[in-house]
C-alpha positions in Angstrom: -12.2 6.8 -9.9 -9.7 4.2 -9.5 -6.5 4.7 -8.6 -3.1 3.1 -10.5 -0.6 1.9 -9.2 2.6 0.6 -11.4 3.7 -2.9 -11.1 2.3 -3.6 -7.6 1.0 -6.8 -8.2 2.6 -9.3 -5.7 1.3 -12.3 -7.8 2.8 -11.6 -11.5 4.2 -7.9 -11.3 1.3 -6.5 -13.6 -0.2 -3.4 -12.8 -2.9 -2.9 -10.1 -5.8 -0.4 -9.7 -8.0 0.7 -6.3 -11.1 0.9 -6.1 -14.7 0.3 -3.9 -17.8 -1.5 -4.4 -20.5 -2.3 -2.2 -18.2 -4.5 -0.2 -15.4 -1.8 0.6 -12.2 -0.8 -1.1 -10.3 -3.2 -3.1 -6.7 -3.6 -5.1 -7.6 -5.4 -8.3 -4.5 -6.6 -10.8 -5.3 -5.3 -14.7 -2.9 -8.3 -16.1 -4.0 -11.5 -13.7 -7.2 -10.3 -12.0 -5.4 -11.0 -9.0 -7.7 -9.2 -5.8 -7.0 -8.5 -2.2 -9.6 -6.3 0.2 -8.4 -3.1 1.3 -8.9 -3.1 5.5 -7.5 0.7 5.7 -7.7 2.7 2.8 -6.6 6.1 4.3 -3.4 4.0 4.9 -2.9 3.4 1.8 -4.0 6.6 0.2 -1.7 8.7 2.2 2.2 6.9 0.7 4.0 8.9 -1.2 3.2 8.4 -5.3 6.3 7.3 -7.4 7.0 9.3 -10.3 9.4 8.8 -13.4 11.9 11.6 -13.7 13.2 13.3 -16.7 16.3 10.6 -16.5 14.1 7.6 -16.1 15.0 7.1 -12.5 11.8 7.5 -10.3 11.5 10.6 -7.9 9.4 10.9 -5.1 6.9 13.3 -5.5 
């Protein structure tokens, strides 16, 4: 099951998702298709997830 990252693409600023295939873990942009291989997935998955609060500001979850 892919994990979504909002506005995380370094190329276009679009939404990207993290998933794995036969070659390993990768992050790919939904808008432009930019793809990068992830070497250390454990470090990526432990990052805090940011969510939008009641008033539109970002709160650490």
